[in-house]
Steps between C-alpha positions, in 0.01 A plus 500: 500500500708716253413265219123550550552873487691474160231274359215730601689801360561328170123392483405843592698664220361240245133565616555872505653502154200302362248710670653827389543369137127442484424835653728670253363311204141564599559886544701511176219317311229727632701826428566387149152382460358833633703708252408255230855415406430116460369333207143365525588128518772562770398356831661467852676176430690663218604776738618229741719347238629835379609616855636161580726522196623833630582358836686199342704732270588725789612195711709363211660843448573513874661164498706567186629825628625372835 
């Protein structure tokens, strides 16, 4: 029974992280687009890659500083 709770919590954290990643990236993209701070050829998929690189760099820093 306890094993099922741990698996569901782990899955919930992963799903929550992915959902909030897309929400943050979408809001960030539209704010930068509204203030015209993005180049013309910059689309949403570039923003996904940019924010994903920030997440990966932050995760690597967290691991190395432990």
